[in-house]
C-alpha positions as CSV (number, residue, x, y, z in Angstrom):
1,X,0.0,0.0,0.0
2,X,1.5,3.4,-0.9
3,X,2.1,6.1,1.6
4,X,-0.7,8.2,0.1
5,X,-3.2,5.4,0.2
6,X,-2.2,4.5,3.7
7,X,-2.7,8.0,4.9
8,X,-6.1,8.2,3.2
9,X,-7.1,5.0,4.9
10,X,-6.0,6.3,8.4
11,X,-7.9,9.5,7.8
12,X,-11.1,7.8,6.5
13,X,-11.3,5.3,9.4
14,X,-14.8,5.5,10.9
15,X,-14.8,6.2,14.6
16,X,-17.0,3.6,16.2
17,X,-16.1,4.5,19.8
18,X,-13.2,2.0,19.8
19,X,-9.7,2.8,20.9
20,X,-7.6,4.7,18.2
21,X,-5.8,2.4,15.8
22,X,-2.1,1.8,16.1
23,X,-1.6,3.6,12.8
24,X,-3.4,6.8,14.1
25,X,-1.3,6.8,17.3
26,X,2.0,6.5,15.3
27,X,0.8,9.3,13.0
28,X,0.3,11.5,16.0
29,X,3.8,10.5,17.3
30,X,5.2,11.5,13.9
31,X,3.5,14.8,13.8
32,X,4.6,15.5,17.5
33,X,8.2,14.8,16.5
34,X,8.0,17.1,13.4
35,X,6.3,19.8,15.5
36,X,9.1,19.9,18.0
37,X,11.7,19.7,15.3
38,X,10.1,22.7,13.6
39,X,9.6,24.5,16.8
40,X,13.3,24.7,17.4
41,X,13.6,27.2,14.5
42,X,11.0,29.4,16.0
43,X,12.9,29.4,19.3
44,X,16.1,30.2,17.5
45,X,14.4,33.0,15.5
46,X,12.9,34.6,18.6
47,X,16.3,34.4,20.5
48,X,18.1,36.0,17.5
49,X,15.5,38.8,17.3
50,X,15.8,39.6,21.0
51,X,19.6,40.0,20.6
52,X,19.5,41.5,17.1
53,X,22.1,38.9,16.1
54,X,22.2,35.2,15.4
55,X,21.8,33.1,18.4
56,X,21.4,29.4,19.0
57,X,19.9,28.9,22.5
58,X,20.4,25.7,24.4
59,X,16.7,25.0,24.1
60,X,17.3,24.7,20.4
61,X,19.6,21.7,20.9
62,X,17.2,20.0,23.4
63,X,14.2,20.5,21.0
64,X,16.4,19.1,18.2
65,X,17.3,16.0,20.2
66,X,13.8,15.3,21.6
67,X,12.1,16.0,18.3
68,X,14.7,14.0,16.4
69,X,14.4,11.0,18.7
70,X,10.6,11.0,18.4
71,X,10.9,11.3,14.7
72,X,13.4,8.5,14.7
73,X,11.0,6.3,16.5
74,X,8.3,7.0,13.8
75,X,10.9,6.3,11.1
76,X,11.8,3.0,12.7
77,X,8.0,2.1,12.9
78,X,7.7,3.0,9.2
79,X,10.9,1.1,8.4
80,X,12.2,4.1,6.4
81,X,16.0,3.7,6.1
82,X,16.6,7.2,4.7
83,X,14.7,8.8,7.5
84,X,16.3,6.5,10.1
85,X,19.9,7.3,9.0
86,X,19.2,11.0,8.9
87,X,17.7,11.1,12.3
88,X,20.2,8.8,13.8
89,X,23.2,10.9,12.7
90,X,21.4,14.1,13.7
91,X,21.0,12.8,17.2
92,X,24.7,12.3,17.6
93,X,25.3,15.9,16.6
94,X,22.7,17.2,19.0
95,X,24.1,15.3,21.9
96,X,27.6,16.4,21.1
97,X,26.6,20.1,21.1
98,X,24.8,19.7,24.4
99,X,28.1,18.1,25.8
100,X,30.2,21.0,24.5
101,X,27.7,23.5,26.0
102,X,27.8,21.7,29.3
103,X,31.5,21.5,29.4
104,X,31.9,25.2,28.6
105,X,29.4,26.2,31.3
106,X,31.3,24.1,33.9
107,X,34.6,25.7,32.9
108,X,33.2,29.2,33.0
109,X,30.5,29.3,35.8
110,X,28.5,32.5,36.0
111,X,29.8,35.0,38.5
112,X,27.8,35.1,41.7
113,X,27.3,38.4,43.3
114,X,28.7,38.8,46.8
115,X,26.2,38.9,49.6
């Protein structure tokens, strides 16, 4: 069954009061992952506008990682090797950036005002 036909089938399933189908749940998971993944750009854009220069806040990397992992789970369910490869490699980059940010913040802790 093609992806388009599968999507049409999921969207046309009659609701007879039963629990949502597994397909519908995974579709929701896929949209959640993509929503988080897209939302990271909105966060980055707002942070850049506030500073009037390009900024990549830490939340961008967390949203990338979480959205990427959710999308990876969806890709595994769909058995999509292209999507699986892309999201797997991306997750490594996101974790590495979070490690670098953590290391830098530990090396340069914020100054505490004297009380």
